[in-house]
C-alpha positions as CSV (number, residue, x, y, z in Angstrom):
1,M,106.5,66.3,73.6
2,A,103.9,65.2,76.1
3,G,100.3,65.3,75.1
4,R,97.7,67.7,76.5
5,I,96.2,66.5,79.7
6,N,92.5,65.5,79.3
7,D,90.2,68.3,80.5
8,E,88.1,66.0,82.6
9,D,91.1,64.8,84.4
10,V,92.2,68.4,85.1
11,K,88.8,69.0,86.6
12,A,89.0,65.8,88.6
13,V,92.3,67.0,90.1
14,R,90.8,70.4,91.0
15,D,87.8,68.8,92.7
16,A,89.9,66.1,94.5
17,V,92.5,68.3,96.2
18,P,91.0,71.0,98.5
19,I,92.8,74.3,98.1
20,D,93.0,75.0,101.8
21,A,94.8,71.6,102.3
22,V,97.4,72.5,99.7
23,V,98.0,76.1,100.8
24,S,98.3,75.1,104.5
25,E,101.3,73.0,103.6
26,Y,103.1,76.2,103.0
27,L,101.6,78.7,105.5
28,Q,99.4,79.0,108.5
29,L,95.8,79.8,107.7
30,R,93.3,81.3,110.2
31,N,89.6,82.1,110.0
32,A,88.9,85.3,108.0
33,G,85.1,85.2,108.3
34,G,82.5,84.4,105.7
35,G,83.9,80.9,105.2
36,N,87.3,82.3,104.0
37,L,90.8,81.7,105.5
38,K,93.7,84.2,105.7
39,G,97.5,84.0,106.1
40,L,100.7,85.9,105.3
41,C,101.1,85.9,101.5
42,P,103.9,83.6,100.3
43,F,104.4,85.7,97.1
44,H,105.4,89.0,98.8
45,D,106.6,90.3,102.2
46,E,103.8,91.7,104.4
47,K,103.3,92.4,108.0
48,S,99.6,91.6,108.3
49,P,97.7,88.9,106.4
50,S,96.1,90.0,103.1
51,F,96.2,86.6,101.5
52,Q,92.8,84.9,101.5
53,V,91.6,81.4,100.6
54,S,88.1,80.5,99.8
55,P,87.7,76.7,100.2
56,S,84.2,76.7,98.9
57,K,85.3,78.4,95.6
58,G,88.6,76.6,95.4
59,F,90.4,80.0,94.9
60,F,93.0,82.1,96.6
61,H,93.7,85.8,96.2
62,C,96.1,88.3,97.8
63,F,94.7,91.8,98.2
64,G,98.3,93.1,98.6
65,C,100.1,91.8,95.5
66,Q,97.0,90.7,93.4
67,E,98.2,87.1,92.9
68,G,95.3,84.7,92.7
69,G,93.9,81.6,91.2
70,D,92.9,78.0,91.9
71,T,94.8,75.1,93.5
72,I,96.7,74.4,90.3
73,T,97.7,78.1,89.9
74,F,99.0,78.1,93.6
75,V,101.2,75.1,93.1
76,M,102.5,76.5,89.8
77,K,103.5,79.8,91.4
78,I,104.8,78.5,94.8
79,D,107.0,75.8,93.3
80,H,107.7,77.4,89.9
81,L,106.0,74.6,87.9
82,S,104.4,74.5,84.5
83,F,100.7,73.8,84.3
84,S,101.3,70.2,83.4
85,E,103.8,69.7,86.2
86,A,101.4,71.2,88.8
87,V,98.5,69.0,87.6
88,E,100.8,65.9,87.7
89,R,101.9,66.6,91.2
90,L,98.4,67.1,92.5
91,A,97.2,64.1,90.6
92,G,99.9,62.0,92.3
93,Q,98.7,63.2,95.7
94,A,95.1,62.4,94.9
95,G,95.9,59.0,93.3
96,I,94.4,60.1,89.9
97,T,95.8,58.6,86.7
98,L,96.0,61.2,84.0
99,R,95.1,60.7,80.4
100,Y,96.9,62.6,77.6
101,E,95.0,63.5,74.4
102,E,97.9,63.3,72.0
103,G,99.4,59.9,72.5
104,G,97.5,58.2,75.4
105,Y,99.2,58.0,78.8
106,N,102.2,60.2,79.3
107,P,105.5,58.3,79.1
108,S,107.6,59.0,82.1
109,H,110.5,60.4,80.1
110,Q,108.2,63.2,78.7
111,R,107.1,64.6,82.1
112,G,108.2,68.0,83.3
113,E,111.8,68.6,84.4
114,R,110.9,69.4,88.0
115,I,108.6,66.4,88.4
116,R,111.4,64.2,87.0
117,L,114.0,65.6,89.4
118,V,111.8,65.2,92.4
119,E,110.9,61.7,91.4
120,A,114.6,60.8,91.0
121,H,115.2,62.2,94.5
122,K,112.4,60.2,96.0
123,I,113.6,57.0,94.5
124,A,117.2,57.8,95.6
125,A,116.0,58.5,99.1
126,D,114.2,55.1,99.4
127,W,117.2,53.4,97.9
128,Y,119.6,55.0,100.4
129,V,117.3,54.0,103.3
130,E,117.3,50.4,102.1
131,Q,121.1,50.4,101.9
132,L,121.4,51.6,105.5
133,A,118.9,48.9,106.7
134,T,120.3,45.9,104.8
135,S,123.8,46.5,103.4
136,P,126.7,44.9,105.4
137,E,128.9,47.9,104.2
138,A,126.5,50.3,105.9
139,D,127.5,49.0,109.4
140,T,129.8,52.0,109.8
141,G,126.8,54.3,109.3
142,R,124.6,52.3,111.7
143,Q,127.3,52.4,114.3
144,F,127.7,56.2,113.8
145,L,124.0,56.7,114.5
146,A,124.0,54.3,117.5
147,E,126.9,56.1,119.1
148,R,124.7,59.3,119.0
149,G,121.7,57.6,120.5
150,F,119.7,56.9,117.3
151,D,118.4,53.4,116.8
152,Q,117.0,51.9,113.6
153,A,113.5,53.2,114.3
154,A,114.9,56.8,114.6
155,A,116.8,56.4,111.3
156,Q,113.6,55.2,109.6
157,H,111.5,58.0,111.0
158,F,113.9,60.6,109.5
159,S,114.5,58.5,106.4
160,V,118.3,58.5,107.1
161,G,120.2,56.4,104.5
162,Y,123.6,55.3,103.3
163,S,125.4,55.8,100.0
164,P,127.7,52.9,99.1
165,Q,131.4,53.6,98.5
166,G,131.4,52.4,94.8
167,W,131.6,54.8,92.0
168,D,128.3,54.5,90.3
169,H,125.9,52.3,92.3
170,L,123.0,54.8,92.5
171,T,123.7,56.1,88.9
172,R,123.2,52.6,87.5
173,F,120.1,52.0,89.7
174,L,118.5,55.2,88.5
175,R,119.3,54.5,84.9
176,G,117.5,51.2,85.3
177,K,114.5,53.3,86.4
178,G,114.5,55.1,83.1
179,F,116.4,58.3,84.1
180,T,118.8,59.8,81.5
181,D,122.3,60.8,82.3
182,K,121.3,64.4,81.7
183,E,118.6,64.1,84.3
184,L,121.0,62.6,86.8
185,I,123.5,65.4,86.3
186,L,120.8,68.1,86.6
187,S,119.5,66.5,89.8
188,G,122.8,66.7,91.5
189,L,122.7,63.0,92.4
190,S,125.4,62.3,89.9
191,Q,128.4,64.2,88.6
192,E,130.6,64.0,85.5
193,G,133.4,61.4,85.7
194,R,136.1,60.5,83.2
195,R,134.0,57.8,81.7
196,G,130.5,59.2,82.2
197,P,128.3,60.1,85.3
198,I,129.3,58.8,88.7
199,D,127.6,59.1,92.1
200,R,128.1,62.4,93.8
201,F,127.7,60.9,97.3
202,R,129.8,57.8,98.1
203,G,130.4,56.2,101.5
204,R,128.3,58.7,103.4
205,L,125.4,58.8,105.8
206,M,122.5,60.5,103.9
207,W,119.8,62.8,105.2
208,P,117.1,63.7,102.7
209,I,116.2,67.4,102.6
210,R,112.6,68.0,101.9
211,D,110.8,71.2,100.9
212,I,107.9,72.5,102.9
213,G,105.5,70.5,100.7
214,G,107.3,67.3,101.7
215,D,109.2,66.6,98.4
216,V,112.8,65.4,98.7
217,V,114.8,68.0,96.8
218,G,118.3,67.4,98.0
219,F,120.6,65.5,100.5
220,G,123.0,66.3,103.3
221,A,125.8,63.7,103.4
222,R,128.1,63.1,106.4
223,K,131.6,61.7,105.9
224,L,132.2,58.3,107.6
225,Y,135.6,57.2,106.4
226,E,139.1,58.7,107.0
227,A,140.0,57.9,103.3
228,D,137.3,60.3,102.2
229,N,139.1,63.5,101.3
230,G,135.9,65.5,100.9
231,P,134.3,67.9,103.5
232,K,132.8,66.6,106.7
233,Y,129.3,67.5,105.3
234,L,128.6,67.5,101.6
235,N,125.3,69.0,100.4
236,T,123.5,68.8,97.1
237,P,124.6,71.7,94.8
238,D,122.1,74.3,93.8
239,T,119.8,72.8,91.2
240,A,116.4,73.6,89.6
241,I,114.7,72.2,92.7
242,Y,117.2,72.9,95.5
243,R,118.6,76.2,96.9
244,K,120.2,75.7,100.2
245,S,119.4,79.3,101.3
246,Q,115.7,78.5,100.8
247,V,115.2,75.2,102.6
248,L,115.1,74.2,106.2
249,Y,115.9,70.6,107.3
250,G,113.0,69.1,109.2
251,I,110.4,71.7,108.1
252,D,108.2,69.0,106.6
253,L,108.0,67.3,110.0
254,A,107.9,70.5,112.1
255,K,105.6,72.8,110.2
256,K,102.3,71.8,111.8
257,D,103.6,72.0,115.3
258,I,105.3,75.3,114.6
259,A,102.0,76.8,113.4
260,K,100.1,75.2,116.3
261,A,102.5,76.3,119.1
262,S,103.6,79.6,117.5
263,R,107.1,78.5,118.2
264,A,110.2,77.4,116.3
265,V,113.5,76.1,117.5
266,V,116.5,76.6,115.1
267,V,119.4,74.2,115.6
268,E,122.6,73.8,113.7
269,G,122.7,70.2,112.4
270,Y,120.7,67.2,111.2
271,T,121.4,65.1,114.3
272,D,120.4,68.1,116.4
273,V,117.0,68.1,114.7
274,M,116.7,64.4,115.3
275,A,117.6,64.7,118.9
276,C,115.1,67.5,119.5
277,H,112.2,65.7,117.8
278,L,112.9,62.5,119.7
279,A,113.0,64.5,122.9
280,G,109.6,65.9,122.2
281,V,110.7,69.2,120.8
282,T,108.9,68.7,117.5
283,T,109.3,72.3,116.3
284,A,113.0,72.0,115.6
285,I,114.5,72.7,112.2
286,A,118.0,73.5,110.8
287,T,119.6,75.2,107.9
288,C,121.4,73.1,105.3
289,G,125.1,74.1,105.2
290,T,124.4,77.9,105.3
291,A,123.8,80.7,107.7
292,F,120.2,81.4,108.9
293,G,119.0,84.2,106.6
294,G,116.2,86.2,105.0
295,D,114.7,83.4,103.0
296,H,114.6,81.1,106.0
297,I,112.8,83.9,107.9
298,K,110.2,84.1,105.2
299,I,109.4,80.4,105.6
300,L,109.0,80.7,109.4
301,R,107.0,83.9,109.3
302,R,104.3,82.3,107.1
303,L,104.0,79.5,109.7
304,L,104.2,81.7,112.8
305,M,101.8,84.4,111.3
306,D,103.8,87.0,113.3
307,N,101.4,87.0,116.2
308,G,102.6,88.6,119.4
309,S,103.0,85.3,121.3
310,A,105.3,83.7,118.6
311,R,108.7,82.6,119.7
312,V,111.9,81.7,117.8
313,I,114.6,80.0,119.8
314,F,118.1,79.7,118.4
315,T,120.5,77.0,119.8
316,F,124.1,77.5,119.0
317,D,127.3,76.0,120.3
318,G,129.0,78.0,122.9
319,D,132.3,78.3,120.9
320,A,133.4,81.3,118.9
321,A,131.7,79.9,115.7
322,G,128.4,79.5,117.5
323,Q,128.6,83.0,118.9
324,K,129.3,84.3,115.5
325,A,126.3,82.4,114.1
326,A,124.1,83.9,116.8
327,L,125.2,87.5,116.0
328,R,124.5,86.8,112.3
329,A,121.0,85.7,113.3
330,F,120.5,88.8,115.3
331,E,121.2,90.9,112.2
332,D,117.9,89.6,110.8
333,D,116.1,89.7,114.2
334,Q,113.9,92.7,113.3
335,K,112.4,90.9,110.3
336,F,110.5,88.9,112.8
337,A,107.5,90.1,114.7
338,A,108.1,87.1,116.9
339,E,110.3,87.3,120.1
340,T,113.7,85.8,119.5
341,Y,115.8,84.0,122.1
342,I,119.1,82.1,122.3
343,A,119.7,78.9,124.2
344,I,123.3,77.6,124.8
345,A,123.6,74.3,126.7
346,P,125.9,73.9,129.7
347,D,129.5,73.0,128.6
348,G,128.6,74.2,125.1
349,M,127.0,70.9,124.1
350,D,124.7,70.8,121.1
351,P,121.2,69.1,121.5
352,C,122.5,65.8,120.1
353,D,125.3,65.6,122.7
354,L,123.1,66.9,125.4
355,R,120.5,64.2,124.8
356,L,123.2,61.6,124.9
357,A,124.7,62.8,128.1
358,K,121.7,63.9,130.1
359,G,118.6,62.6,128.3
360,D,115.4,63.9,126.7
361,E,114.4,66.2,129.6
362,A,117.6,68.1,129.3
363,V,117.0,68.9,125.6
364,A,113.4,70.0,126.3
365,D,114.7,72.2,129.1
366,L,117.4,73.7,126.9
367,V,115.0,75.2,124.4
368,E,112.8,76.9,126.9
369,P,113.3,80.7,126.2
370,R,116.1,81.9,128.4
371,T,118.1,84.9,127.0
372,P,116.6,87.3,124.4
373,L,118.7,87.3,121.3
374,F,119.3,91.1,121.5
375,E,120.6,90.7,125.1
376,F,123.1,88.0,124.0
377,A,124.2,90.1,121.0
378,L,124.7,93.2,123.2
379,R,126.7,91.3,125.8
380,Q,128.9,89.8,123.1
381,I,129.7,93.4,121.8
382,V,130.2,94.8,125.3
383,S,132.5,92.0,126.4
384,R,135.1,93.2,123.8
385,Y,135.7,96.5,125.5
386,D,137.4,97.6,128.8
387,L,134.4,99.0,130.7
388,D,136.6,100.2,133.5
389,T,137.7,103.1,131.4
390,P,135.6,106.0,130.0
391,A,137.0,105.4,126.5
392,G,136.0,101.7,126.6
393,R,132.5,102.5,127.8
394,A,132.1,105.2,125.0
395,S,133.4,102.8,122.3
396,A,131.1,100.0,123.5
397,L,128.2,102.4,123.4
398,D,129.1,103.6,119.9
399,E,128.9,100.0,118.6
400,A,125.9,98.8,120.6
401,A,123.6,101.8,120.4
402,P,122.9,101.5,116.6
403,I,121.8,97.9,117.2
404,V,119.3,98.9,119.9
405,A,118.1,101.7,117.6
406,R,117.0,99.1,115.1
407,I,114.4,97.7,117.4
408,K,111.1,98.9,115.9
409,N,108.9,98.8,118.9
410,S,109.5,102.1,120.7
411,G,108.6,100.7,124.1
412,A,110.9,97.7,123.7
413,Q,113.6,100.0,122.3
414,H,113.5,102.3,125.4
415,E,113.6,99.3,127.8
416,V,116.6,97.7,126.0
417,A,118.4,101.1,126.0
418,V,118.0,101.2,129.8
419,Q,119.4,97.6,130.0
420,L,122.4,98.7,127.8
421,A,123.2,101.5,130.2
422,G,123.3,98.9,133.0
423,M,125.6,96.6,131.0
424,L,128.0,99.5,130.3
425,G,127.9,100.8,133.8
426,I,126.7,104.2,132.7
427,L,124.8,105.8,135.5
428,D,123.2,108.5,133.4
429,T,120.5,106.2,131.9
430,Q,118.8,109.0,130.1
431,F,121.9,109.8,128.1
432,V,121.9,106.3,126.6
433,V,118.2,106.4,126.0
434,K,118.4,109.7,124.1
435,R,121.4,108.5,122.1
436,V,119.5,105.4,120.9
437,A,116.4,107.5,120.1
438,Q,118.5,110.0,118.1
439,L,120.1,107.2,116.1
440,A,116.6,105.7,115.5
441,R,115.3,109.1,114.2
442,W,118.3,109.4,111.9
443,A,117.7,105.9,110.5
444,R,114.1,106.8,109.8
445,D,115.0,110.0,108.1
446,R,117.5,108.2,105.9
447,G,114.8,105.8,104.9
448,G,113.3,108.5,102.5
449,K,109.6,109.2,102.5
450,G,108.6,106.7,105.1
451,P,106.4,103.6,104.9
452,A,104.1,103.2,102.0
453,P,100.4,104.1,102.6
454,E,98.2,101.3,103.7
455,R,96.3,99.4,101.0
456,H,92.6,99.1,101.6
457,H,90.3,96.6,100.2
458,Q,86.9,94.9,100.9
459,G,84.6,97.8,100.6
460,Q,87.2,100.5,101.2
461,Q,89.3,102.5,98.7
462,Y,91.2,100.2,96.3
463,A,94.2,101.9,94.8
464,G,95.4,99.1,92.6
465,P,98.7,97.1,93.0
466,P,102.0,98.5,94.3
467,Q,103.5,101.2,92.1
468,S,106.3,98.9,91.0
469,A,103.8,96.5,89.4
470,T,102.3,97.0,86.0
471,P,99.3,99.3,86.1
472,R,96.1,97.4,86.0
473,G,93.6,100.1,84.9
474,P,92.1,103.1,86.7
475,A,91.8,103.4,90.4
476,L,88.4,102.4,91.8
477,N,87.1,104.6,94.6
478,L,84.6,102.4,96.3
479,R,83.2,105.3,98.2
480,N,81.5,106.0,94.9
481,P,78.2,104.2,95.4
482,V,77.9,103.3,91.7
483,F,81.2,101.4,91.7
484,A,80.5,99.8,95.1
485,T,77.2,98.4,94.0
486,E,78.6,97.1,90.7
487,R,81.4,95.4,92.6
488,E,78.9,93.7,95.0
489,L,76.7,92.5,92.1
490,L,79.8,91.0,90.4
491,K,80.8,89.3,93.6
492,L,77.4,87.8,93.9
493,A,77.5,86.6,90.2
494,L,80.8,84.9,90.9
495,Q,80.3,83.6,94.4
496,R,76.5,83.1,94.6
497,P,75.3,82.7,91.0
498,E,72.1,80.9,92.2
499,L,71.0,84.2,93.8
500,V,71.3,86.4,90.7
501,S,70.5,83.9,87.9
502,P,69.0,84.0,85.3
503,A,68.4,87.8,85.6
504,F,72.1,88.7,85.7
505,D,72.8,87.0,82.3
506,A,70.5,89.5,80.7
507,Y,72.6,92.5,81.9
508,G,74.7,94.2,79.3
509,V,78.4,94.9,79.6
510,D,77.6,98.6,79.4
511,E,75.5,98.5,82.6
512,F,78.9,98.4,84.4
513,T,80.5,101.8,84.4
514,A,83.9,101.0,85.8
515,P,86.1,99.6,83.0
516,P,87.6,96.8,85.2
517,Y,84.1,95.7,86.1
518,A,82.8,95.8,82.6
519,A,85.8,93.6,81.6
520,V,84.8,91.1,84.3
521,R,81.1,91.1,83.1
522,Q,82.4,90.4,79.6
523,A,84.5,87.5,80.9
524,I,81.4,86.0,82.6
525,L,79.5,86.4,79.3
526,D,82.3,84.8,77.3
527,A,82.4,81.9,79.7
528,G,78.8,81.1,79.0
529,G,77.1,83.3,81.7
530,A,76.5,83.0,85.4
531,E,73.7,80.4,85.3
532,P,75.9,77.4,84.6
533,G,77.7,78.3,87.9
534,V,74.7,77.2,89.9
535,A,75.4,73.5,89.0
536,D,79.2,73.6,89.2
537,P,80.6,76.7,91.0
538,Q,84.3,75.7,90.9
539,D,84.3,74.8,87.2
540,Y,82.4,78.0,86.5
541,L,85.0,80.2,88.2
542,V,87.8,78.4,86.3
543,R,86.0,79.1,83.0
544,V,85.5,82.8,83.8
545,R,89.2,83.1,84.7
546,E,90.2,81.4,81.4
547,A,87.9,83.8,79.5
548,A,89.6,86.8,80.9
549,P,91.6,88.7,78.2
550,D,94.7,89.4,80.4
551,D,96.3,88.9,83.8
552,A,94.8,92.2,85.1
553,V,91.2,91.1,84.5
554,R,92.0,87.6,85.6
555,A,93.3,89.0,88.9
556,M,90.1,91.1,89.3
557,V,88.0,87.9,88.8
558,T,89.9,86.1,91.5
559,E,89.7,89.1,93.8
560,L,86.0,89.4,93.4
561,A,85.5,85.6,93.8
562,V,87.3,85.6,97.1
563,E,86.5,89.0,98.7
564,A,83.8,88.9,101.4
565,I,80.4,90.2,100.4
566,M,79.8,93.5,102.2
567,L,76.4,93.6,103.9
568,H,74.9,97.0,104.7
569,K,73.8,97.9,108.2
570,G,70.5,96.2,109.0
571,V,70.9,93.5,106.4
572,K,70.9,90.1,108.1
573,G,72.5,87.9,105.4
574,V,73.3,87.2,101.8
575,D,70.0,86.0,100.4
576,E,67.7,86.5,97.5
577,V,66.4,89.8,98.9
578,Y,69.9,91.3,99.2
579,A,70.9,90.0,95.8
580,G,67.7,91.4,94.3
581,A,68.5,94.8,95.7
582,Q,71.9,94.8,94.0
583,L,70.4,93.7,90.7
584,V,67.7,96.4,90.9
585,T,70.2,99.2,91.9
586,V,72.6,98.5,89.0
587,R,69.7,98.2,86.5
588,R,68.0,101.4,87.7
589,R,71.2,103.3,87.4
590,A,71.7,102.0,83.9
591,V,68.1,103.0,83.0
592,E,68.6,106.5,84.6
593,R,71.7,107.0,82.5
594,R,69.8,106.0,79.4
595,I,66.9,108.4,80.3
596,R,69.4,111.2,80.6
597,D,70.9,110.4,77.2
598,I,67.5,110.4,75.5
599,T,66.4,113.5,77.3
600,G,69.5,115.2,75.9
601,R,68.8,113.8,72.4
602,L,65.2,115.3,72.6
603,T,66.7,118.6,73.5
604,R,69.0,118.5,70.5
605,L,66.2,117.5,68.1
606,G,64.1,120.4,69.4
607,T,60.7,121.2,67.8
608,H,62.1,121.3,64.3
609,G,63.3,117.6,64.1
610,D,61.8,114.9,61.9
611,P,58.3,114.2,63.5
612,A,58.7,110.4,63.0
613,Q,62.2,110.4,64.6
614,L,60.9,112.7,67.4
615,A,58.0,110.4,68.1
616,A,60.2,107.3,68.3
617,V,62.6,109.0,70.8
618,Q,59.7,110.2,72.9
619,N,58.2,106.7,72.9
620,E,61.5,105.2,74.0
621,L,61.8,107.7,76.8
622,W,58.2,106.9,78.0
623,V,59.0,103.2,78.0
624,L,62.1,103.7,80.0
625,Q,60.4,105.9,82.5
626,Q,57.6,103.3,83.0
627,Y,60.2,100.6,83.4
628,D,62.0,102.7,86.0
629,Q,58.8,103.3,87.9
630,T,58.0,99.5,87.8
631,L,61.5,98.7,89.2
632,R,61.0,101.3,91.9
633,E,57.6,99.8,92.9
634,H,58.2,96.1,92.4
635,G,61.9,95.6,92.8
636,A,63.6,92.4,91.5
637,A,60.2,91.0,90.4
638,A,60.2,93.6,87.6
639,L,63.5,92.4,86.1
């Protein structure tokens, strides 16, 4: 078993890799104000961004699903890694050599499974590229690419490679790099043979498939020889690091331009992606041997941010299979807030063939939005019926109207219903519009109680996580000024400890009346107080999270560390005056509660109590009243 990673090295990794740089590899981030960034949460489906990143704190938090943490936590959750695996991955990106406290440097065979499988794929990808570039046997592969308009530079840009025809060339090569037979089988690079592992891919052109973070997680392999009895395209089987329904070929190259242009082009094959990118359409991606589905939509939505100007263009062959693929894509159309279009080249050519026949400009022109996907889908449905007869028009309406009714935007739904009436040749347009509206109402009624109420945060009512989640304590109504001020003071203690230290560290846990806030105060106390956070804010937040007793408190710490500080009307900024006001307010309320308690105790003692005890209580009351008056008159200076 690998030793524990040295704490100093873990801290060095956290400091070296900015959280916004890591998160932006997976989703588009925009300015959220107050130095924070926001985007669509990668851990749950949402329409508007509630996922926030604080680069200065090195933390993220989703106000919708309550996931949160630092850079290491994000990588662990997004890629399903262990703590050690996440640190090792980030250390590799930062060029940091890790030390292990139980046995020196970590032997490669002891590293986490995912890290090992990814490393095997990286080495395999480089080896395949070398084979294509240098092996005489790979001339068939080079010729295949050349016939499709791809030279050696294009092959290198996309890391296209070649797998030799022998039984176990790659398997023996990877064994020589220290990988075990078990690892090679788990990776999908090898498969069981009669005498041990053999290469899964033999005599094929190889396209590396990378995840959105850029790691090679699988391969797409194209048959080159007639003697090969396998399928035309052979993909890596599902493994611990590869799920074909959850990856998009080319996403690592296209993601930044997709986010920048708010546009994605979905093509059908690896060579189509290559043709598009070489023609200047650098937002092109493709599925990997499976239909475009819900998991692919999630990837694109996080990059497109679902803004109103976003566009998704599908290119499909004009044959029956291509039309069927387009209709399948339309089934998921309403999961996008983006506008969806379909582009079919003249003569049914795919982008690769089109580039070869007519050049780069023809490819760029092809993917300009032409036909809305809903219009294409409706025309495909309508074309199956005889519209010259009343029965044919009625049957076409019966099939098409439910599709139009699924359009969520009521204005767009009405407009498409009018278009459908025109396609069918039904002169009574309002009849079609009413029919669609009726179907839409029925669909909403069948949906149950309607959409869930909005979740509020940042100074508004906070109702905890979704009901399906584990309850995380009592609801906090931030319209209660006591709770609101306690929240603000804790945010200051976590985000701006220099403004509240050292006074804050003298505050008792019982000065925070909301149980979740009292738990956060205790975590800060257990982590050594807020004052150390002045010197090293990021390490301080990490220690507070580690001191939290459970995930609920840990989530609250992250939420308070990321949430914007709410300034009251007339307050110019977060400064010592503002911080002092929060300190005083929380302290005065605690003093007032204590005064009420003592007053009640005096009442219970009455005039017949023990004189010494009575005098002690009266003295305590007098001291508290004087302290309250001093706080009122001198503010934070009296703390």
